[in-house]
Each structure stands twice: as structure tokens, then as C-alpha cells.
C-alpha positions in Angstrom: 74.8 -51.1 169.9 77.0 -53.6 167.8 78.8 -56.1 170.4 81.9 -58.3 169.8 79.9 -61.4 169.7 76.1 -61.8 169.9 75.2 -65.5 171.1 71.6 -64.7 171.6 70.7 -64.6 167.8 72.4 -67.9 167.4 70.6 -69.5 170.3 67.2 -68.4 169.0 67.7 -70.6 165.9 68.7 -73.6 167.7 66.5 -73.1 170.8 63.9 -76.0 169.9 66.6 -78.6 169.3 68.7 -77.6 172.3 65.7 -77.5 174.8 64.6 -80.9 173.5 68.0 -82.1 174.0 68.1 -80.7 177.5 64.6 -82.3 178.2 65.5 -85.6 177.0 68.8 -85.5 179.3 66.6 -84.6 182.3 64.2 -87.4 181.6 67.1 -90.1 181.4 69.0 -88.6 184.2 72.3 -89.7 182.4 74.5 -86.4 183.2 78.0 -87.8 183.3 79.7 -89.1 180.1 76.4 -90.1 179.0 75.0 -90.4 175.3 75.4 -86.9 174.2 79.1 -86.7 175.2 79.9 -90.1 173.3 77.7 -88.7 170.3 79.5 -85.4 170.1 82.9 -87.1 170.5 82.1 -89.2 167.5 80.6 -86.5 165.5 83.7 -84.1 166.2 86.0 -87.0 165.2 84.3 -87.4 162.0 84.3 -83.7 161.2 87.8 -83.2 162.0 89.1 -86.5 160.3 90.7 -87.8 163.4 90.5 -91.2 165.1 89.9 -90.1 168.6 88.3 -86.9 170.0 88.4 -86.9 173.9 86.2 -84.3 175.5 87.1 -82.6 178.6 86.2 -79.6 181.0 88.0 -76.9 179.3 90.4 -75.6 176.6 92.9 -75.3 179.2 92.5 -78.7 180.5 92.7 -80.0 176.9 96.3 -78.4 176.7 97.1 -79.5 180.2 96.1 -83.1 179.6 97.6 -83.2 176.1 101.1 -82.4 177.3 100.8 -84.9 180.3 99.7 -87.7 178.1 102.5 -86.7 175.7 105.2 -87.4 178.5 106.2 -83.7 178.7 107.2 -82.9 182.3 109.6 -81.3 184.9 112.5 -79.4 183.1 111.5 -80.1 179.5 111.1 -77.1 177.4 108.3 -76.1 175.0 108.7 -73.8 172.3 105.6 -71.6 171.9 104.3 -68.2 171.1 104.1 -65.3 173.7 101.2 -63.7 171.6 98.3 -65.9 172.7 95.9 -66.4 175.7 97.8 -67.4 178.9 96.4 -70.7 179.0 99.0 -71.8 176.3 101.7 -71.1 178.6 100.0 -72.2 182.0 99.4 -75.5 180.7 103.3 -75.9 179.9 104.1 -74.9 183.6 101.4 -77.2 185.1 103.3 -80.1 184.0 106.6 -78.7 185.4 107.8 -77.7 181.8 109.4 -74.4 180.6 107.7 -72.3 177.8 110.3 -71.0 175.5 109.0 -68.3 173.5 109.7 -67.5 169.9 108.8 -64.3 168.1 105.8 -64.4 165.7 105.5 -63.6 161.9 104.2 -59.9 161.4 101.6 -61.0 158.8 99.9 -64.0 160.2 100.5 -63.3 164.1 101.6 -66.9 164.4 105.0 -68.6 165.4 107.6 -67.9 162.9 109.1 -71.3 161.9 112.4 -69.6 160.7 113.1 -68.9 164.4 112.5 -72.1 166.1 115.5 -74.1 165.4 117.8 -71.2 167.1 115.6 -71.5 170.3 116.2 -75.4 170.7 118.2 -76.8 173.3 119.1 -80.2 174.5 116.0 -79.9 176.7 113.6 -79.0 174.0 110.8 -81.8 173.8 107.7 -80.1 171.9 106.5 -77.4 169.9 103.4 -75.7 170.9 102.1 -73.7 167.8 99.0 -71.5 168.3 96.4 -71.1 165.4 95.7 -67.5 166.4 92.4 -66.0 165.6 91.8 -68.8 163.4 94.6 -68.4 161.1 96.4 -72.0 160.7 100.0 -71.6 161.8 102.8 -72.8 159.0 102.2 -76.5 160.0 104.2 -77.9 157.1 107.5 -75.8 158.2 106.9 -76.9 161.8 106.1 -80.4 161.3 109.3 -80.8 159.2 111.5 -79.5 162.1 109.6 -81.7 164.5 110.5 -84.6 162.3 114.2 -83.4 162.0 114.5 -82.9 165.8 112.1 -85.8 167.1 109.9 -83.2 168.7 106.3 -83.7 169.7 103.9 -81.2 168.3 100.7 -80.2 170.4 98.5 -77.9 168.5 96.6 -75.1 170.3 93.4 -75.1 168.4 91.4 -73.0 170.8 90.4 -70.5 168.3 90.5 -72.6 165.1 87.8 -75.2 165.1 87.2 -75.9 161.6 90.2 -74.4 160.1 92.2 -76.5 157.5 95.4 -76.8 155.7 94.8 -78.4 152.2 91.9 -80.3 153.7 93.7 -81.4 156.8 91.9 -79.9 159.9 93.7 -78.2 162.5 94.1 -80.6 165.6 94.4 -83.6 163.1 98.2 -82.5 162.0 100.5 -83.0 165.2 100.5 -85.6 168.0 97.4 -83.9 169.5 95.1 -80.9 169.1 93.5 -78.9 171.9 90.2 -77.4 171.6 88.1 -74.8 173.7 84.4 -74.6 173.6 84.1 -71.3 175.6 80.9 -69.7 174.5 82.4 -67.1 172.4 84.5 -69.7 170.2 83.5 -70.6 166.7 82.1 -73.7 168.2 81.0 -72.6 171.7 78.9 -74.1 174.4 77.0 -72.5 177.2 79.8 -72.8 179.8 83.3 -74.1 179.8 84.4 -77.3 177.6 87.2 -78.9 175.7 88.4 -81.6 173.7 91.7 -83.2 172.6 92.0 -84.8 169.2 94.7 -87.4 168.1 95.3 -90.5 165.8 97.6 -91.9 168.5 95.9 -94.8 170.1 98.1 -94.9 173.2 97.6 -91.1 173.7 94.0 -91.5 173.5 93.9 -94.3 176.0 96.1 -92.2 178.5 93.7 -89.0 177.9 90.7 -91.0 178.7 92.1 -91.9 182.0 93.6 -88.6 182.9 90.2 -86.9 182.4 88.5 -89.3 184.7 90.5 -89.8 187.8 93.0 -92.0 186.2 90.4 -94.8 185.6 89.7 -97.1 183.1 87.3 -99.1 185.1 85.2 -97.5 187.8 87.0 -97.6 191.1 90.4 -98.9 189.7 92.8 -96.2 189.1 95.9 -96.7 187.0 97.6 -93.1 187.2 96.8 -89.9 189.1 94.2 -88.2 186.9 91.8 -85.3 187.2 88.2 -84.6 187.2 87.8 -83.1 183.7 84.7 -84.3 181.9 82.5 -82.5 179.4 79.0 -81.8 180.9 76.3 -83.8 179.2 74.2 -80.6 178.7 77.1 -78.9 177.2 77.5 -81.7 174.7 73.7 -81.2 173.8 74.6 -77.6 172.8 77.8 -78.6 170.9 76.0 -81.6 169.1 73.3 -79.0 167.8 76.1 -76.3 166.8 78.4 -78.8 164.9 76.0 -79.4 162.3 76.0 -75.5 161.2 79.6 -75.1 161.8 80.8 -74.9 158.3 78.0 -72.2 157.6 79.1 -70.5 160.9 82.6 -70.4 159.6 81.8 -69.3 156.0 79.8 -66.5 157.3 82.7 -65.4 159.4 84.7 -65.3 156.4 82.1 -63.3 154.5 82.1 -60.8 157.3 86.0 -60.6 157.4 86.5 -60.0 153.6 83.7 -57.3 153.6 85.7 -55.7 156.5 89.1 -56.0 154.6 87.6 -54.8 151.3 86.0 -51.7 153.0 89.1 -50.9 155.3 91.6 -50.8 152.5 93.4 -47.4 152.6 92.3 -46.6 156.3 94.2 -46.0 159.4 93.9 -49.8 160.1 95.8 -52.7 158.4 93.4 -55.5 157.8 94.7 -59.2 158.8 96.4 -61.5 156.4 95.6 -64.7 154.8 98.7 -66.6 153.7 97.0 -68.9 151.5 98.6 -71.8 153.5 95.3 -72.8 155.3 91.7 -71.6 155.6 91.4 -69.0 158.1 88.1 -69.2 160.1 88.4 -65.8 161.7 87.7 -66.3 165.4 88.8 -62.7 165.7 89.1 -60.1 163.2 92.2 -58.4 164.1 93.7 -55.4 162.7 96.8 -53.0 163.2 96.6 -49.2 163.7 99.2 -46.7 164.8 96.1 -45.0 165.9 94.5 -47.7 168.0 93.2 -45.5 170.8 91.7 -43.0 168.6 90.0 -45.7 166.6 88.6 -47.5 169.5 87.2 -44.3 171.1 85.6 -43.6 167.7 83.9 -46.9 167.8 82.9 -46.6 171.4 81.3 -43.2 170.7 79.1 -45.0 168.0 78.1 -47.7 170.4 80.6 -50.3 168.6 82.4 -52.7 170.6 86.1 -53.3 170.0 88.8 -55.2 172.1 92.5 -55.9 172.3 93.8 -59.5 172.3 96.4 -59.4 173.7 97.8 -56.0 175.2 100.7 -57.6 177.2 102.5 -60.8 175.4 103.2 -63.5 177.9 107.1 -62.9 178.1 106.1 -59.3 179.6 103.8 -60.7 182.2 104.6 -60.5 185.8 104.0 -64.5 186.3 107.0 -65.1 183.9 109.2 -62.6 185.1 111.7 -65.0 186.4 112.1 -66.9 183.2 112.0 -64.1 180.8 114.1 -61.6 182.0 116.3 -61.5 178.9 113.5 -62.3 176.5 112.9 -59.8 173.7 110.4 -60.4 170.9 110.2 -57.2 168.7 107.7 -58.3 166.4 105.2 -59.8 169.1 105.8 -56.4 171.0 105.1 -54.3 168.0 101.9 -56.4 167.3 100.7 -56.1 170.8 101.0 -52.4 170.8 99.0 -51.8 167.7 96.5 -54.7 167.5 92.6 -54.5 168.0 89.7 -56.7 167.2 86.5 -55.7 165.7 83.0 -57.4 166.1 82.7 -60.7 164.1 80.2 -63.4 164.4 78.0 -65.3 161.7 74.8 -63.3 162.5 76.7 -59.9 161.8 74.9 -58.2 158.8 76.4 -56.5 156.0 75.0 -53.0 156.8 76.4 -53.6 160.5 79.8 -54.3 159.1 79.5 -51.2 156.5 78.6 -49.1 159.5 81.8 -50.1 161.4 83.8 -49.4 158.3 82.4 -45.9 157.9 83.3 -44.9 161.3 86.8 -46.2 161.0 87.3 -44.4 157.4 86.1 -41.3 159.2 89.2 -41.3 161.6 
């Protein structure tokens, strides 16, 4: 069986370091906002080249708190993609704002900058680009629009930790970047976890309060906040993994490029790298007119596959009231044809070749 992701192999290589970190944490009994959380935040800020890295309880919280701290609120409009996990839009709704969906590019599956301006109204306050599957969005074009129209940019980096555009890491380009450490992510912990990155001092101060019951000083509360703190034990895991992340991402690229070479001329179309940023392949997502046939053939050979995402957000029941007239033809076409293949740093060349052979046999 070849799974979509194999976390056990990675754990075995880091087991001694992680378990030592756990043991030290248990001995010190410092479990909330302890030394590993502070250490991880410092390590992450250094790695991503940002002034502030504020951890929180999940990637969804990272998006929610970013929007709150940026002052996005009731009745505001936030332009984003409908081809993403629902957390992107949920966070917008949490603050009372309205997601305005713009179609994606057919090659990168990311927000199409050429369509953003037409979607703006006098209530547009922000753009929330998603660096989907590890492919950075076209941030140069998006930032130019933001500057022109005085809009805030919150990057959804849930799938792009370690991706960069000309050396500038995703999460360090807009006003803030929201990251997820769900276990299957390129940098994943062993539960839920998230982080917001920013160079804005005032935003960072607000985020520190929002994640901790609105408090700067214990039992003194300046704003209505949340209980959204990264667990100390998860920080142990993340500190251990962060040191290896460049290699992990390089191995993902090795797997992806082997796939792309081997799948040329097959019944699937490999993903595209636009050259505007380094793709870190959280998912390896192909397109096929014969998706069901390919997925069945893979399953028959004990090879996992998955669809991310079968139903775009503008077609979800939860958004029916605000999306009655929304038509996104590229998004809809991609959702009907996309499928993702196994990808993780430990996936071996012979396993990749086995998957390629099965697909080529269709």
C-alpha cells in the first residue's frame, strides 16, 4: 500500500529528539506558552525572514485572528479563491465580512490577478490569496493591486511553508501570513497548530492579545480575545522538524519532478510551475478527463489518491445565500478534473515509478 502521506517514517528519524523534548517539558512542567513555543516562534521568524511569528491553535485560527487584527469586520468584502479548503472563507465569515470569489488561473490553480479589479466594490477591504498546494500565488501582481486600491493582503500559507518568490518567503509578503501545522502539512505537528507572520509591530501586538484572552498582562484584558495558543508539546515537534524543512521540501520537489517527467503524454496533465516562485508541493495535483478510471486503477493497485477539492466554495450549501449568481468556469472545470497523488519526502523513486506505470497503463 502506498498512502497519500506517511508520517511514521519521518517520526522514526526524529523520534529520539522529539521524545527527549517531551521528557524535558514534562520535567519542567511548563506547558502553556513555554520555552519551546517561544523558541519555535523565534526559529520560524528567522527562517521566514519576518519580524514576528505568533503561534496559535490552528491554521483556521491564524486566518481568523489575522483578519481581526487587520481590522476587517462586519460588512467588509474580502476577495479570495473558491478553490481552497473551507477554512479560508470560514475565517472571513467569522469576522462578519463577506468572501467575494474570483476565478483562478487554469495553470497554477491560484487566484487570477487579472480578474480581481473587476470584483472590487466600495466595500472591498482586503485580498486573501491562497498559495494552493505549495505554489505561490502571483504576489507581485496582487501586491500592485493592493497598493493601488489601499487594500490589505492576508496570505493563506496553510500549504506553502517554505515556498518563496525571489527569495521572499510566503507569509512575509503581505500584511500577514496565516500558516497551518496540521500533521500532513510540509511542516506539521502531531495535532492542530498554526501561526501568523508579520512585519507590522502593531498587528503583532494585537495578535499576541487576541490569541490569549485579549491580555497583555495576566488578568488584565484590553480586548475580547480567544483561547488560541500553540501547545508546548506541539512546539517540540515543530522545532525538531523545522531544522529539516529545506531538505523535506527539496525531496517533495524531487518526487514531483519525477512524476511530471514520467507522466508526460499520459491521461493526466501534471501541475505547472510558473517560475514566479518555488513550488513546495504540499500536494501533487494533476488533471484528467478520466479521473474516476485513474483513481480506480490506482486503488486496485493499493495506491492512494484524493480529490482536493471536489466542490468549490461558491457551490457549497453554506454559501448558497451569497453565491446564487456566482459562476467561476475555470474553478468549476478544475474541480471536476483534479486529483492528487501520494507525495511526501520519504516516497522512494521506485514507488513513484510504480504509480507512474499504473497511470500510464490506463
